[in-house]
VMD Tcl script that draws the C-alpha trace (Angstrom):
set ca {
  {138.29 68.24 38.87}
  {138.71 71.45 38.56}
  {138.04 74.63 35.52}
  {139.15 77.67 35.43}
  {137.83 81.52 35.81}
  {139.31 84.32 35.68}
  {137.71 86.01 39.39}
  {138.30 89.68 37.58}
  {134.85 90.53 36.43}
  {134.54 93.47 34.20}
  {131.19 95.63 34.24}
  {130.99 94.73 30.81}
  {131.14 90.78 31.11}
  {128.60 91.51 34.48}
  {125.90 92.96 31.69}
  {126.41 90.77 29.79}
  {125.96 87.17 32.14}
  {123.28 89.50 34.19}
  {120.91 89.38 30.01}
  {121.93 85.56 29.86}
  {121.28 84.65 32.60}
  {117.96 82.73 33.59}
  {114.94 84.21 35.15}
  {114.17 82.52 39.33}
  {112.62 79.60 38.69}
  {115.04 78.46 35.97}
  {117.20 75.80 36.12}
  {120.45 75.92 33.54}
  {123.73 73.85 33.59}
  {125.13 77.42 34.09}
  {128.75 75.79 35.28}
  {128.88 74.81 31.75}
  {127.09 76.42 29.15}
  {127.17 79.70 31.29}
  {130.89 79.74 30.91}
  {130.93 79.22 27.58}
  {128.71 81.85 26.29}
  {131.18 84.25 29.10}
  {134.32 83.23 27.75}
  {132.58 82.97 23.67}
  {131.30 87.11 24.40}
  {135.18 87.56 25.76}
  {137.10 86.46 22.86}
  {134.78 88.54 20.50}
  {135.43 91.85 22.32}
  {139.18 91.46 23.87}
  {139.96 94.95 22.84}
  {137.93 96.77 24.45}
  {137.29 94.67 28.08}
  {141.02 94.22 28.56}
  {141.28 98.29 28.24}
  {138.70 98.01 31.53}
  {140.07 95.22 32.97}
  {142.99 95.84 36.06}
  {145.74 93.64 36.15}
  {146.85 91.60 39.47}
  {150.18 90.89 40.36}
  {150.11 87.15 38.43}
  {151.01 84.95 41.67}
  {147.72 85.72 43.12}
  {144.99 82.49 43.21}
  {142.35 81.00 44.57}
  {141.86 76.85 44.55}
  {138.83 75.29 46.27}
  {140.14 71.68 46.95}
  {137.31 70.09 48.83}
  {134.56 71.60 47.97}
  {131.57 69.64 50.09}
  {130.42 69.68 52.69}
  {130.08 66.87 55.31}
  {132.77 64.42 56.30}
  {131.90 61.70 54.21}
  {133.51 60.77 51.03}
  {131.76 58.25 48.20}
  {133.60 56.97 45.07}
  {134.36 60.03 42.34}
  {132.62 63.05 44.52}
  {134.95 65.99 46.26}
  {136.26 66.27 48.94}
  {135.02 67.88 52.16}
  {136.39 71.87 53.06}
  {139.52 73.20 52.06}
  {141.05 75.97 50.10}
  {144.34 77.65 49.12}
  {144.01 81.54 48.77}
  {147.54 83.05 48.09}
  {146.61 86.81 48.05}
  {150.07 89.65 48.64}
  {152.84 87.29 48.54}
  {151.48 85.20 51.17}
  {150.52 81.40 51.38}
  {147.20 81.12 52.95}
  {145.62 77.02 53.36}
  {141.67 77.73 54.99}
  {140.47 74.73 56.70}
  {142.14 71.32 56.49}
  {139.27 68.98 55.51}
  {140.03 65.11 54.32}
  {142.09 65.76 51.36}
  {143.49 68.96 52.19}
  {147.42 67.25 52.05}
  {147.12 65.81 48.28}
  {145.41 68.86 47.45}
  {147.82 71.18 48.02}
  {150.45 68.90 45.89}
  {148.37 69.02 43.00}
  {147.56 72.18 43.55}
  {151.69 73.04 43.11}
  {152.22 73.64 46.63}
  {155.23 72.54 47.72}
  {154.42 71.10 50.94}
  {157.45 72.95 53.16}
  {156.58 76.16 52.24}
  {153.23 76.29 54.24}
  {153.02 79.76 55.52}
  {149.20 80.11 57.32}
  {146.64 77.64 58.17}
  {142.99 78.93 59.66}
  {140.38 76.92 60.94}
  {137.47 78.46 60.35}
  {136.04 75.69 63.41}
  {136.50 72.47 65.02}
  {133.71 70.09 62.91}
  {136.13 67.79 61.23}
  {135.43 68.39 57.48}
  {137.48 71.31 57.95}
  {139.43 70.63 60.71}
  {140.56 66.68 60.65}
  {143.72 66.74 58.06}
  {145.62 68.87 59.96}
  {147.71 67.39 61.94}
  {148.56 65.20 58.80}
  {149.35 67.81 56.58}
  {151.90 69.77 59.26}
  {154.03 66.79 59.79}
  {153.42 65.78 56.27}
  {155.05 69.05 54.86}
  {158.52 68.69 58.16}
  {158.39 64.97 56.67}
  {159.25 67.07 52.93}
  {161.23 69.71 54.61}
  {159.54 71.97 56.67}
  {161.61 74.32 58.78}
  {160.02 77.33 59.38}
  {157.24 78.32 61.76}
  {153.43 77.56 60.26}
  {151.68 79.88 62.05}
  {147.83 78.27 62.23}
  {145.19 80.23 63.53}
  {141.27 78.93 64.72}
  {139.36 78.52 67.58}
  {140.45 77.89 70.83}
  {140.21 74.52 70.99}
  {142.47 73.96 68.27}
  {144.67 74.02 70.41}
  {143.65 70.96 72.36}
  {143.72 69.36 69.34}
  {146.79 70.05 68.43}
  {148.19 68.37 71.39}
  {146.38 65.19 71.44}
  {147.52 65.15 67.60}
  {151.64 65.69 68.74}
  {151.01 62.87 71.69}
  {149.32 60.24 69.38}
  {152.38 61.10 66.99}
  {155.03 61.61 69.77}
  {157.01 58.02 68.49}
  {157.55 58.42 65.01}
  {157.84 62.81 66.13}
  {160.63 61.15 68.54}
  {162.05 58.62 66.21}
  {162.12 61.03 63.33}
  {164.31 63.35 64.74}
  {167.00 60.36 66.54}
  {167.12 59.17 63.24}
  {166.63 61.76 60.79}
  {168.02 64.75 62.45}
  {165.25 66.59 61.83}
  {164.14 70.06 63.41}
  {160.96 69.14 65.83}
  {158.12 69.69 64.82}
  {156.37 70.56 68.09}
  {158.79 74.21 67.34}
  {157.80 74.50 63.33}
  {154.02 75.56 64.89}
  {152.32 78.52 66.33}
  {148.54 78.15 67.41}
  {147.07 80.74 67.35}
  {143.54 81.87 68.56}
  {140.62 83.39 66.51}
  {138.64 85.98 67.19}
  {136.70 88.69 65.70}
  {138.45 91.65 64.09}
  {141.63 91.81 62.92}
  {143.68 89.07 62.42}
  {147.34 89.75 63.83}
  {149.75 88.44 60.83}
  {152.72 91.57 60.76}
  {151.88 92.47 57.43}
  {151.81 95.33 55.90}
  {150.45 94.25 51.91}
  {147.21 91.85 53.62}
  {144.99 91.86 56.12}
  {142.42 89.41 57.46}
  {139.58 89.88 59.78}
  {137.58 87.03 60.74}
  {133.48 87.62 61.75}
  {131.98 85.45 64.00}
  {128.48 83.89 61.93}
  {125.69 82.29 62.76}
  {126.34 78.23 62.92}
  {124.47 76.40 66.06}
  {125.52 74.81 68.16}
  {129.37 75.26 67.82}
  {129.90 79.28 68.59}
  {133.63 79.07 67.55}
  {132.78 79.53 63.98}
  {134.24 82.64 62.04}
  {134.21 84.04 58.10}
  {137.24 85.39 57.09}
  {138.14 88.19 54.68}
  {141.70 88.14 53.22}
  {142.63 91.72 51.53}
  {145.42 93.78 49.69}
  {145.02 97.13 47.79}
  {143.95 95.71 45.33}
  {142.56 92.18 45.64}
  {139.56 91.15 48.66}
  {137.91 87.98 48.85}
  {135.97 86.27 51.89}
  {134.99 83.35 53.02}
  {131.45 82.59 54.78}
  {132.93 79.46 56.95}
  {129.51 77.43 57.77}
  {126.19 79.33 58.25}
  {123.10 80.01 58.17}
  {121.37 82.69 56.66}
  {123.66 85.54 58.17}
  {122.37 89.43 57.14}
  {125.42 90.38 58.91}
  {127.60 88.89 56.58}
  {127.14 91.02 53.43}
  {128.59 93.75 55.43}
  {131.39 91.95 56.38}
  {131.65 90.90 52.67}
  {131.17 94.56 51.15}
  {132.36 95.70 48.28}
  {134.82 92.33 47.92}
  {135.84 91.11 44.79}
  {135.09 87.48 45.36}
  {133.09 85.63 48.32}
  {133.27 81.78 48.86}
  {129.85 81.28 49.90}
  {128.61 77.49 51.37}
  {124.86 76.29 50.22}
  {122.12 73.61 50.58}
  {119.74 73.25 47.47}
  {116.87 72.43 50.28}
  {115.38 69.30 48.02}
  {118.53 68.42 48.78}
  {118.21 67.69 52.15}
  {114.80 65.98 51.83}
  {117.43 63.62 50.24}
  {119.91 62.90 52.17}
  {116.94 62.42 55.67}
  {115.68 60.02 53.28}
  {119.17 58.29 52.91}
  {119.83 58.90 56.66}
  {118.73 56.69 60.15}
  {119.08 60.07 61.63}
  {117.53 61.74 58.99}
  {115.40 64.07 61.19}
  {117.99 65.17 64.01}
  {120.10 65.30 61.14}
  {117.01 67.39 59.22}
  {117.31 69.72 61.83}
  {121.00 70.73 61.98}
  {120.81 71.02 58.72}
  {117.86 73.70 58.27}
  {119.47 75.67 61.69}
  {122.96 75.92 60.81}
  {123.58 76.39 56.76}
  {122.35 78.45 54.07}
  {120.05 77.62 51.13}
  {121.51 78.63 47.72}
  {119.15 81.54 46.79}
  {120.31 83.21 50.27}
  {123.31 83.08 49.59}
  {122.64 84.77 46.43}
  {121.14 87.40 48.61}
  {124.03 88.09 50.75}
  {126.62 88.22 47.87}
  {123.61 91.04 46.24}
  {123.30 92.87 49.63}
  {127.22 92.45 49.76}
  {127.90 94.19 45.89}
  {130.52 91.08 45.77}
  {131.63 91.19 42.10}
  {131.63 87.50 41.51}
  {129.54 84.60 44.28}
  {130.94 80.75 45.01}
  {129.12 78.85 46.14}
  {130.97 76.27 48.45}
  {130.26 73.14 50.79}
  {127.83 72.09 48.99}
  {124.81 69.76 50.51}
  {124.14 67.81 48.39}
  {128.00 67.50 46.04}
  {127.86 64.06 45.04}
  {124.56 62.33 45.76}
  {123.11 60.40 42.95}
  {121.18 63.42 40.82}
  {122.46 66.75 42.15}
  {126.30 65.72 40.84}
  {127.29 68.66 37.95}
  {125.13 67.09 35.27}
  {121.46 66.97 33.96}
  {119.32 67.62 37.09}
  {122.03 68.18 39.56}
  {123.87 71.52 40.72}
  {122.88 74.21 38.21}
  {122.22 77.44 39.06}
  {118.73 78.65 40.33}
  {119.14 82.64 40.41}
  {117.20 85.66 42.60}
  {118.35 87.92 40.10}
  {119.63 88.47 36.68}
  {123.20 90.68 37.90}
  {125.24 88.27 39.83}
  {128.21 86.31 38.46}
  {128.31 83.33 40.72}
  {130.13 79.14 39.67}
  {129.97 76.52 41.73}
  {133.25 75.15 43.32}
  {133.50 70.68 42.68}
  {136.55 71.07 42.75}
  {137.38 74.70 41.95}
  {140.39 76.95 41.22}
  {140.63 80.48 39.80}
  {143.92 82.82 38.68}
  {144.04 85.84 39.17}
  {146.20 87.08 35.55}
}
mol new
graphics top color blue
foreach p $ca { graphics top sphere $p radius 0.5 }
foreach p [lrange $ca 0 end-1] q [lrange $ca 1 end] { graphics top cylinder $p $q radius 0.2 }
display resetview
């Protein structure tokens, strides 16, 4: 599922959202009720709000294709991690968890027009469907190179995928006259600092975050002259991320519920080992809000939700609701989530 929400959040709407938000210990169905309140308020005050809102490029948008943390999938639940950001005339896929190919098609993307792909780290819920995505784009008519940026082990993954699909690839080249897929994908090493895109409009920067035992795990910042979007990737609470995200329009940050960890431990055979990993490697939802507040971001979107689809944690009563550590930060949760600049 997805819903639309404007990422440009004018000061007047920010003040209204802060006034209507609950206190720290209150739970509300914010993903539904607060959004409805804001929309009603916006309609009543449209002229004044529009006067303080910039008019961004209409093609820029963010789509959370998969908002679930972890590789497992369950009936009716969201897909593992993947996102689409179209910014500055470029189409960027961020992470390729299971379901990314179908998600892109349903978001209106023509697969043969793939442009840039970023893999933040090599956990399976972020990279499992990279090979199938590129192969499917190729069978759809991909004829120009796609640049893929990721950690050092990504090259080994791609080589392994090509070897596993050698028979099919060679057969389609010979039988259908397709270009060689191996010549259409460029693997680039992702490291801290500026990502060399060769683009005068869009800049991308990377920051190594704290996601043990993985060492090559990177937050990403996409920025043009009038829009900036930051992905936290998977990370424990990591204060340097606030400086990296400083002043951004949209922060997509992973989030975990403490009582959700208890439930996962209860139903998983290796529960205690998993508990140790989750607590050491991921961020509780209130801490994600602390990062957003310190960064001064205009809007926070909670993503890579843990848990996202266990019984009792759906987007319903007693499920994922806002627990606000402050009254000042407009926020939402992706299940799955869509934002369009207009």
